[in-house]
C-alpha positions as CSV (number, residue, x, y, z in Angstrom):
1,M,50.7,17.7,108.6
2,A,48.8,17.2,105.5
3,P,47.8,20.1,103.8
4,E,44.2,21.3,103.5
5,L,42.1,20.2,100.7
6,S,40.7,22.1,98.2
7,T,36.7,22.2,98.5
8,F,37.2,21.1,94.1
9,E,39.2,18.1,95.7
10,A,37.3,17.1,98.8
11,R,33.5,17.1,96.4
12,R,35.6,15.2,93.8
13,R,36.6,12.4,96.2
14,A,33.2,12.4,97.4
15,N,31.9,11.5,94.4
16,V,34.4,8.9,93.8
17,V,33.6,7.2,97.2
18,N,29.4,7.6,96.1
19,N,29.7,5.9,92.6
20,A,31.7,2.9,93.4
21,K,29.3,2.5,96.3
22,L,26.9,2.4,93.2
23,L,28.0,0.0,91.1
24,K,28.7,-2.6,94.6
25,D,24.8,-2.4,95.2
26,S,24.1,-2.5,91.2
27,A,25.9,-5.8,91.0
28,E,24.9,-7.7,94.0
29,V,21.0,-6.9,93.0
30,A,21.6,-8.3,89.4
31,A,24.0,-11.0,90.9
32,K,20.0,-11.5,93.0
33,M,17.6,-11.5,89.7
34,R,19.8,-14.0,88.3
35,R,19.8,-16.9,90.4
36,A,15.9,-15.8,90.6
37,T,15.0,-16.6,87.2
38,A,17.4,-19.7,87.2
39,P,15.8,-23.5,86.1
40,P,15.8,-26.0,88.2
41,P,19.1,-28.4,88.6
42,R,18.8,-31.3,86.7
43,S,18.8,-34.6,89.0
44,A,22.7,-35.7,87.6
45,A,21.0,-39.9,87.6
46,S,23.3,-41.4,85.1
47,R,22.3,-43.1,81.8
48,K,23.2,-45.8,80.0
49,R,23.8,-44.8,76.2
50,K,22.5,-47.6,73.7
51,A,24.7,-49.1,71.1
52,A,24.4,-48.0,67.8
53,E,23.0,-50.7,65.2
54,P,25.5,-51.5,62.7
55,A,23.9,-50.6,59.3
56,H,22.9,-53.7,56.6
57,R,25.6,-52.2,53.5
58,T,23.5,-52.5,50.4
59,R,24.9,-53.5,47.4
60,V,24.7,-50.7,45.2
61,M,23.3,-51.5,40.9
62,P,24.1,-50.5,37.8
63,T,21.3,-48.3,36.6
64,R,20.3,-50.1,33.8
65,Q,20.5,-54.0,34.6
66,S,19.0,-57.3,32.7
67,A,15.7,-57.6,33.5
68,R,16.2,-61.6,32.8
69,L,18.9,-61.8,34.6
70,A,16.8,-60.1,37.9
71,G,14.4,-62.4,37.3
72,A,11.2,-60.5,36.2
73,G,8.6,-61.2,34.7
74,A,7.4,-59.6,31.5
75,E,4.6,-58.2,33.4
76,A,7.5,-56.3,34.9
77,S,9.6,-55.3,32.5
78,G,9.8,-51.4,31.4
79,A,7.5,-51.5,29.6
80,N,5.2,-50.6,32.4
81,L,7.1,-48.2,34.4
82,K,5.9,-45.1,34.7
83,L,7.9,-41.4,34.3
84,E,7.1,-40.2,37.8
85,D,8.7,-43.7,39.5
86,I,12.0,-42.8,38.0
87,P,14.3,-41.8,41.2
88,A,14.9,-37.8,40.3
89,E,19.1,-38.9,40.7
90,L,17.4,-41.2,37.4
91,K,16.2,-38.9,35.2
92,P,17.7,-37.9,32.2
93,P,18.7,-34.0,32.5
94,T,16.2,-31.7,30.4
95,P,18.2,-30.2,27.4
96,K,18.4,-26.3,28.0
97,R,15.3,-24.5,25.3
98,I,17.4,-22.6,22.5
99,R,16.7,-19.3,21.6
100,T,15.0,-18.9,17.9
101,S,16.9,-16.5,16.2
102,G,16.3,-15.2,12.6
103,D,13.6,-14.3,9.9
104,L,10.5,-17.6,10.6
105,Q,7.5,-18.3,8.3
106,L,5.1,-19.4,9.9
107,S,3.3,-21.9,7.2
108,S,6.1,-24.0,8.8
109,L,5.8,-23.1,12.3
110,Q,2.5,-24.4,12.5
111,V,1.0,-26.3,16.0
112,E,-0.3,-30.0,15.1
113,G,-4.0,-30.7,15.7
114,Q,-7.0,-29.7,14.3
115,R,-7.7,-27.5,17.2
116,W,-4.7,-25.3,15.8
117,S,-4.8,-25.7,12.0
118,S,-6.7,-22.4,11.5
119,T,-5.5,-19.4,9.8
120,S,-8.9,-17.5,9.8
121,A,-7.7,-15.5,11.7
122,L,-4.8,-13.9,10.4
123,A,-6.4,-13.5,6.8
124,S,-7.4,-9.9,7.1
125,F,-3.2,-8.7,7.8
126,V,-1.8,-10.7,4.4
127,H,-2.3,-7.8,1.9
128,G,0.1,-8.7,-1.3
129,A,-0.5,-9.2,-4.8
130,Q,-0.6,-13.1,-6.3
131,P,0.9,-12.9,-9.8
132,G,-1.7,-14.5,-12.4
133,V,-4.4,-15.0,-9.9
134,R,-7.2,-14.0,-11.1
135,T,-10.2,-12.2,-8.9
136,F,-12.8,-12.9,-12.3
137,T,-12.7,-16.2,-14.6
138,E,-15.1,-17.4,-16.7
139,E,-17.1,-18.6,-14.7
140,D,-18.6,-15.5,-14.0
141,I,-19.3,-14.6,-17.2
142,K,-21.1,-17.4,-17.5
143,D,-23.3,-17.0,-14.3
144,T,-24.0,-13.3,-14.9
145,S,-27.7,-13.2,-15.4
146,D,-28.3,-10.0,-16.9
147,E,-27.9,-10.5,-21.0
148,K,-27.2,-6.8,-22.0
149,L,-24.5,-7.2,-18.6
150,K,-23.3,-10.9,-20.2
151,D,-22.6,-9.2,-23.6
152,L,-20.6,-6.6,-22.2
153,R,-18.3,-9.5,-20.4
154,K,-18.3,-11.6,-23.4
155,G,-17.1,-8.6,-25.7
156,M,-14.3,-7.8,-23.5
157,S,-12.4,-11.5,-22.9
158,D,-13.0,-11.8,-26.6
159,L,-9.2,-10.3,-27.4
160,K,-6.7,-11.8,-29.2
161,L,-2.9,-11.6,-29.1
162,Y,-1.6,-9.3,-31.6
163,E,2.8,-11.3,-32.6
164,G,3.8,-8.8,-34.5
165,W,6.9,-7.8,-31.9
166,V,7.6,-9.9,-29.0
167,P,7.8,-8.0,-26.2
168,N,11.5,-6.4,-25.6
169,D,11.4,-5.2,-28.5
170,I,9.7,-2.0,-28.4
171,K,10.4,0.8,-25.8
172,I,8.3,3.8,-25.9
173,T,10.4,5.6,-23.0
174,P,13.2,5.2,-21.9
175,E,12.6,5.0,-18.3
176,R,9.6,4.4,-15.9
177,V,6.0,5.1,-16.9
178,Y,3.9,7.9,-14.8
179,A,1.5,8.8,-17.1
180,L,-0.6,7.5,-20.9
181,T,-2.8,8.4,-22.8
182,F,-4.6,7.7,-26.5
183,H,-4.7,10.5,-29.4
184,P,-8.0,10.8,-30.0
185,M,-8.0,10.3,-33.6
186,E,-10.1,7.1,-34.7
187,D,-8.4,5.9,-37.6
188,K,-5.1,4.1,-36.1
189,P,-4.2,4.2,-32.5
190,I,-1.1,6.5,-31.3
191,V,-0.2,6.0,-27.5
192,I,1.8,8.6,-26.0
193,A,3.7,8.3,-22.5
194,G,5.6,10.0,-19.9
195,D,8.5,8.7,-18.1
196,K,10.1,9.4,-14.6
197,K,13.2,11.9,-15.9
198,G,10.4,14.0,-18.5
199,T,10.3,11.6,-21.8
200,L,7.8,12.0,-24.2
201,G,7.6,8.3,-25.6
202,F,4.4,8.2,-29.1
203,F,4.3,4.7,-30.7
204,D,2.6,3.7,-34.0
205,A,0.4,0.5,-33.5
206,S,-1.1,0.4,-36.9
207,Q,2.9,0.4,-38.4
208,E,3.0,-2.9,-40.3
209,A,4.6,-5.7,-38.0
210,P,7.3,-7.7,-39.9
211,K,6.7,-11.1,-41.4
212,P,8.3,-14.7,-39.2
213,P,11.1,-15.9,-40.4
214,E,10.2,-19.0,-43.1
215,D,12.8,-21.4,-41.8
216,D,11.3,-21.9,-37.8
217,D,15.0,-22.8,-37.6
218,E,16.4,-19.7,-38.1
219,E,16.6,-18.5,-34.9
220,E,19.4,-15.3,-35.1
221,A,17.1,-13.5,-37.7
222,D,16.8,-10.1,-38.3
223,I,14.1,-8.5,-37.4
224,P,13.2,-4.8,-37.4
225,L,12.6,-3.4,-34.4
226,P,9.7,-0.8,-34.8
227,Q,8.8,2.7,-34.7
228,V,9.1,4.7,-31.3
229,S,9.7,8.6,-30.7
230,A,10.8,9.8,-27.9
231,F,12.1,13.4,-26.8
232,E,12.6,15.0,-23.8
233,V,10.4,18.1,-23.4
234,H,10.5,18.2,-19.7
235,S,13.8,18.3,-16.5
236,R,12.0,16.3,-14.4
237,T,8.9,13.3,-14.5
238,I,5.7,14.0,-16.3
239,S,2.9,13.6,-14.3
240,S,0.0,13.9,-16.5
241,I,-0.5,13.9,-20.4
242,K,-4.2,15.4,-22.3
243,V,-5.5,15.5,-26.1
244,P,-8.1,17.5,-25.4
245,M,-10.8,15.8,-28.3
246,F,-11.4,19.2,-29.7
247,D,-7.7,20.1,-30.3
248,P,-6.2,16.9,-31.5
249,N,-3.4,18.8,-32.2
250,S,-2.2,19.7,-29.1
251,V,-0.3,17.3,-26.6
252,I,-0.1,19.2,-22.9
253,T,1.9,18.0,-20.4
254,S,2.4,18.6,-17.0
255,S,5.7,18.0,-15.0
256,Y,7.0,18.4,-11.5
257,D,9.2,20.4,-12.6
258,S,7.2,23.3,-12.3
259,S,6.5,23.3,-15.3
260,I,3.1,23.4,-18.4
261,R,3.7,22.6,-22.0
262,C,2.0,22.3,-25.0
263,L,3.2,20.1,-27.7
264,D,2.5,21.5,-31.2
265,L,2.1,18.1,-33.0
266,Q,2.1,20.1,-37.3
267,T,4.7,22.4,-35.7
268,Q,6.6,20.0,-33.6
269,I,7.5,22.7,-31.4
270,S,7.0,22.5,-27.4
271,S,5.5,25.9,-25.7
272,Q,5.6,26.6,-22.0
273,L,2.1,27.4,-21.0
274,W,3.0,28.4,-17.4
275,Q,5.7,27.9,-14.7
276,P,6.1,29.5,-11.6
277,D,7.4,33.6,-12.0
278,D,10.1,33.0,-10.3
279,D,12.6,30.1,-11.2
280,E,14.1,29.1,-7.4
281,V,10.6,28.2,-6.7
282,D,9.7,24.4,-7.2
283,L,6.2,24.3,-7.3
284,G,5.7,20.4,-9.0
285,I,2.4,19.7,-10.6
286,S,0.5,16.7,-9.7
287,C,-2.2,16.5,-12.0
288,I,-3.9,18.9,-14.9
289,D,-7.9,18.6,-16.8
290,I,-9.1,20.8,-19.4
291,S,-12.9,20.8,-20.3
292,A,-14.5,20.8,-23.9
293,E,-16.8,23.1,-21.8
294,A,-14.0,25.6,-21.2
295,K,-11.3,24.8,-23.4
296,D,-9.7,27.3,-22.9
297,M,-9.0,26.7,-19.6
298,V,-6.4,24.2,-17.9
299,L,-6.5,23.1,-14.2
300,F,-4.1,21.8,-12.4
301,T,-2.7,21.1,-8.8
302,T,0.7,20.7,-6.9
303,L,2.2,18.7,-4.9
304,E,2.1,21.0,-1.8
305,G,-1.8,21.0,-2.1
306,S,-3.1,24.0,-4.3
307,L,-5.6,24.2,-7.4
308,G,-4.0,26.1,-10.0
309,R,-6.1,27.6,-12.9
310,V,-4.4,29.5,-16.7
311,D,-5.7,30.7,-19.4
312,R,-4.5,29.2,-22.7
313,R,-5.0,32.2,-24.8
314,T,-2.4,34.6,-22.7
315,Q,-1.1,32.3,-20.7
316,S,-0.8,35.2,-18.0
317,K,-0.4,35.0,-13.9
318,A,-2.6,31.6,-12.8
319,D,-5.7,32.1,-10.6
320,I,-3.5,29.3,-7.4
321,W,-5.6,28.4,-4.6
322,S,-4.4,26.7,-1.1
323,L,-6.8,23.8,-0.5
324,S,-4.8,21.5,1.1
325,E,-1.9,21.3,4.0
326,H,-1.4,17.8,1.7
327,K,-0.5,16.7,-1.0
328,I,-3.4,16.6,-3.5
329,G,-2.5,13.6,-5.9
330,G,-5.5,14.0,-8.2
331,F,-8.2,15.8,-9.3
332,S,-11.1,15.8,-12.3
333,V,-13.4,18.5,-13.4
334,N,-16.8,17.9,-14.7
335,P,-16.5,17.0,-18.6
336,V,-19.7,18.6,-18.6
337,I,-20.3,21.2,-16.2
338,P,-16.8,22.7,-15.8
339,H,-16.6,24.9,-12.6
340,L,-17.6,21.5,-10.6
341,V,-14.0,20.2,-9.5
342,A,-13.1,16.7,-7.3
343,T,-10.1,16.6,-5.7
344,A,-8.2,13.1,-3.3
345,S,-5.3,14.2,-1.2
346,L,-3.0,12.5,1.2
347,D,-5.2,13.6,4.1
348,R,-7.7,10.9,3.1
349,S,-10.1,13.0,1.9
350,L,-12.3,13.1,-1.3
351,K,-13.8,17.1,-1.7
352,I,-15.8,18.6,-4.6
353,W,-15.3,22.7,-4.8
354,D,-17.6,25.3,-7.0
355,L,-15.5,27.4,-8.9
356,R,-18.3,30.1,-9.4
357,M,-17.5,31.1,-5.7
358,I,-14.6,32.5,-4.9
359,K,-14.0,32.7,-1.0
360,G,-12.2,34.5,2.1
361,K,-9.2,37.2,1.0
362,G,-5.7,36.7,0.5
363,K,-4.0,34.2,0.2
364,H,-6.7,32.9,2.0
365,H,-8.9,33.0,-0.6
366,H,-10.8,29.2,-2.2
367,P,-13.1,27.6,-4.6
368,S,-16.2,27.0,-2.1
369,L,-16.6,23.0,-0.8
370,L,-19.4,21.4,-1.3
371,G,-18.8,18.4,0.5
372,E,-15.9,15.8,1.7
373,H,-15.6,12.7,2.3
374,Y,-12.8,10.7,4.3
375,S,-11.8,7.3,3.5
376,R,-9.5,5.0,6.7
377,L,-6.2,5.7,4.5
378,S,-5.0,8.2,2.1
379,V,-7.1,8.9,-1.0
380,S,-4.6,8.3,-4.9
381,H,-6.8,9.6,-7.1
382,V,-10.5,10.6,-8.7
383,S,-12.2,10.5,-12.1
384,W,-14.8,11.9,-13.0
385,S,-17.6,10.1,-15.4
386,R,-19.3,12.4,-18.6
387,G,-22.6,11.1,-16.5
388,G,-21.3,12.5,-13.3
389,H,-19.9,9.6,-11.4
390,L,-16.6,9.8,-9.6
391,A,-14.4,7.2,-9.1
392,T,-11.7,6.8,-6.5
393,S,-9.0,4.8,-5.8
394,S,-7.3,4.8,-2.1
395,Y,-4.9,3.1,0.6
396,D,-7.6,1.1,2.0
397,D,-7.5,-1.1,-0.6
398,T,-10.8,0.2,-2.2
399,I,-12.5,1.4,-4.7
400,K,-15.4,4.2,-3.9
401,I,-18.3,5.2,-7.2
402,Y,-19.8,8.2,-6.3
403,D,-23.6,9.1,-7.4
404,M,-23.4,12.6,-8.6
405,S,-25.7,12.3,-11.6
406,D,-27.2,15.2,-9.9
407,A,-24.8,18.3,-9.9
408,M,-26.3,20.1,-13.1
409,K,-29.2,20.9,-10.0
410,W,-26.3,22.4,-8.1
411,K,-26.8,25.5,-6.5
412,P,-23.6,28.3,-6.1
413,G,-22.1,27.1,-2.8
414,Q,-24.5,24.5,-2.2
415,D,-23.6,21.7,0.9
416,L,-23.7,19.1,0.3
417,S,-25.2,16.1,3.0
418,E,-23.1,13.4,4.9
419,K,-25.7,10.7,2.9
420,H,-25.1,12.5,-0.5
421,M,-21.3,12.7,-0.5
422,S,-21.4,8.6,0.6
423,P,-20.0,6.3,-2.1
424,A,-22.7,4.6,-3.9
425,H,-20.5,1.1,-4.1
426,T,-18.0,0.2,-2.8
427,I,-15.4,-2.5,-4.6
428,A,-12.5,-4.5,-2.9
429,H,-9.5,-4.1,-4.7
430,N,-5.8,-4.2,-3.8
431,N,-4.0,-1.0,-4.0
432,Q,-0.9,-1.5,-2.2
433,T,2.0,-0.6,-5.0
434,G,4.4,0.0,-3.0
435,R,7.7,1.8,-3.6
436,W,8.5,0.3,-7.5
437,V,4.6,0.7,-9.2
438,T,3.0,3.8,-10.1
439,I,-0.2,4.4,-7.9
440,L,-3.0,2.7,-9.4
441,K,-5.5,5.7,-10.5
442,P,-9.5,4.5,-12.2
443,Q,-9.9,6.5,-15.9
444,W,-13.7,6.8,-17.2
445,Q,-13.6,6.7,-20.6
446,I,-14.3,10.4,-21.9
447,N,-17.3,10.1,-24.3
448,P,-18.2,6.1,-24.9
449,M,-19.0,5.6,-28.4
450,D,-21.2,1.8,-26.8
451,A,-22.3,5.1,-24.1
452,V,-21.5,2.7,-21.3
453,E,-20.2,4.4,-18.3
454,K,-16.5,2.7,-17.8
455,F,-12.9,2.8,-16.7
456,A,-10.2,1.0,-16.4
457,I,-7.6,0.0,-13.3
458,A,-4.7,-2.2,-13.0
459,N,-4.8,-5.3,-10.7
460,M,-1.9,-5.7,-8.9
461,N,-1.7,-9.5,-10.2
462,R,-0.4,-8.8,-13.7
463,F,-3.9,-7.7,-14.9
464,V,-6.4,-4.5,-15.8
465,D,-9.9,-4.5,-14.3
466,I,-12.7,-3.2,-15.8
467,Y,-16.0,-1.7,-14.3
468,D,-19.2,0.1,-14.9
469,S,-21.2,3.0,-13.0
470,K,-22.5,0.2,-10.7
471,G,-19.5,-1.1,-9.5
472,K,-20.1,-4.5,-11.4
473,Q,-16.5,-5.7,-13.1
474,L,-16.9,-5.8,-16.9
475,G,-14.0,-7.8,-18.1
476,Q,-10.4,-8.8,-16.4
477,L,-7.3,-8.4,-19.0
478,D,-4.0,-10.3,-19.8
479,G,-2.0,-12.2,-21.8
480,E,0.8,-14.4,-22.4
481,G,4.8,-12.9,-20.9
482,I,2.9,-10.3,-18.8
483,T,5.8,-10.3,-15.9
484,A,5.1,-6.8,-14.3
485,V,1.9,-4.9,-13.0
486,P,0.1,-2.8,-15.2
487,A,0.0,0.2,-13.5
488,V,-1.1,2.8,-16.1
489,A,-4.0,2.1,-18.0
490,E,-6.6,4.3,-19.7
491,F,-8.8,3.4,-22.5
492,H,-8.9,6.0,-25.5
493,P,-11.6,8.4,-25.1
494,V,-14.4,6.9,-28.0
495,L,-13.3,4.1,-28.8
496,N,-13.0,0.7,-26.5
497,W,-9.4,0.3,-26.7
498,L,-7.6,0.1,-23.6
499,R,-3.7,0.7,-22.9
500,R,-1.5,-0.2,-20.4
501,V,2.5,0.1,-19.6
502,L,4.4,-2.8,-17.9
503,L,7.5,-2.2,-15.8
504,P,9.7,-3.8,-18.4
505,K,10.4,-0.5,-20.7
506,K,9.0,-2.4,-23.8
507,L,6.1,-2.1,-26.4
508,L,4.3,-5.7,-24.2
509,K,1.0,-6.9,-26.7
510,Y,-1.2,-5.7,-29.0
511,Y,-4.6,-7.2,-29.4
512,V,-7.4,-7.4,-32.0
513,S,-10.9,-9.1,-31.1
514,E,-12.5,-11.3,-34.1
515,K,-15.8,-9.2,-34.1
516,T,-16.2,-7.4,-36.2
517,D,-19.0,-4.9,-34.6
518,L,-17.1,-4.2,-31.5
519,R,-13.9,-2.9,-31.5
520,F,-11.5,-3.3,-27.8
521,S,-8.3,-1.4,-27.5
522,Q,-6.2,-0.1,-24.3
523,A,-3.1,0.4,-22.9
524,G,-1.1,0.5,-19.8
525,G,2.5,1.1,-18.9
526,T,4.4,-0.1,-16.0
527,G,6.9,1.0,-13.8
528,S,9.7,0.7,-16.9
529,G,8.0,1.5,-20.0
530,K,6.6,-1.4,-20.8
531,L,3.1,-0.9,-23.3
532,C,0.4,-3.8,-23.7
533,L,-2.7,-2.6,-25.8
534,W,-5.6,-4.0,-26.6
535,M,-7.9,-3.8,-30.0
C-alpha cells in the first residue's frame, strides 16, 4: 500500500503538472503566430544563369611614355595637361610641412607681393637705438624761420673737436659713471664724476695737451697721460653731486650707502653731513638738491620713496617724510622758491609739494601735495629751471615740459588743477636705456649767461640733445669716435659748457668753438667712465 502523501507534497506535484501544461500551451500559441507572419513561399520556377562575359585584358602602360611614339601631336602634349586631369594614384605625394624652429627675423620672412609689403603696422612697436643716425640735422637749422632760434642752433653746431688725447688715454673713474657735474668756476673747466663703486673723479680740461710727434712714422711715441684724480669717498654708488655756486669749495655727494658727505676742496677733508642713526638701517639716497635761497638746507630723496631735509650747520637729525611706496628716482627744488619740491617716482607720477605746510601726525606727516600728473610709464627724473619750467623724462619715450612760471603766486597748500598740471610741451624721445646704460635725465642750466633756458639730455643714438623751455631743439652734439651712449649729460652752471660721459672709462672729447663771443661746453658720462667735453 502506497504511503499517504503529505499536504505539502501533494501541492508540489499539482504545481508541476500545471506548469507543464502552461509551457505546452505557450509553445502552441507561439507556433501559430510564426505561421501567421511568415511571407508567402516563392515559386520554385527554375531560372537560367547567364554566362559571364569574358573580361578584356588591357595593357598596363608605363607612367611616363613618349608622346611621339604614341602618335600625339604638339597640341596633345603635356603642356596643356591640367593637374586635376592626372589620376590621384599618379600624382606625386605632397611633402609634409616641417615645423619651423629657432629665432626668425621678420624681414627675411615677408610674403611676396605689393599687398603684403607694408611694415607700418609694426613700426610703432619698434624700440631701440640706431647708433649714428641723427634726429636733428643741418636741414633743420636751415629751415628755421625764427632768427634768434637759428642763431642759437648755429652756435651749438659750430663746436670742434679737441685732439689733445685720444679717447682711451683718459679715465675719469674706474667704473660706470652715475653722477656728473661742473665746478662753477669760469676760469677753467673742471669736471667731477662719481661712479658705481663710490669713487669721485676730477679732471681739469685746461691742462696742457701733449704735442704730436714730429715724425709721422713714430707710432709708438711715449705720450704722457692726462692728470686725473680719483678718491674713494663712498662705499657704494654715488647717486648725485652738487657744487653750490655760493660755496664753490664744497663738493656735496650722496650715495646708495645711505650717507651724504661734503668734500672741502681747500682742506681736502671729506666730512659726513648725514647718515641714519642706526648703522643697520639701509636708506639708499637717490638724489640731493640745494637752493641758493636756502643755502644751509640739503634736501634728499631715497630709494624707499621718502623725502628728507638736513641742516648743514647743525648736522642734526634729518626731517624725513614718506611720500610714496615706490622709489623716487629724482627730484628738484625750485631754484628761486626753495619751499617748492617736485618729485619723479616709479609709480608713474610727477608731484609738486609745498614744504611750508606739513600735514598729518607721526609717521603719516608729510608736506602738502599741490598737484600731480601721471604718465603712461614710470617717470625717471624731474628738473626745475630758474624760470619755473619743469622737465621730466619717462619710460613712455617722452620728455615733458611743464610751465610753472606762476609759482611765486601760489598760496600755501594751494590745489593745482588738472589743466595746470598738464604738460605744455611733449617731445618724442627714446628713453629705453636697458640694463647697461645709466638712466637718461634732463638737466637745466642753472644760471645761463645768455639768458636762454635750456637743458641737455643724452640721445640713445650716441648724441646729446639740447632743448629750450618751449620744446624746440637747439642742437645735437656729436663727435668722431663716440662708441657708446653718453648717458649722463649736464651744462656748466653759467657758461655754455657741456659735458658727458661715455660707456668706456675714458675722457672722450674736448671741444672748442671758433667763435670768440660764445663759449659752449658740455660734458656727459656713460656706463664705464668716458668723458666728452664741448666748449
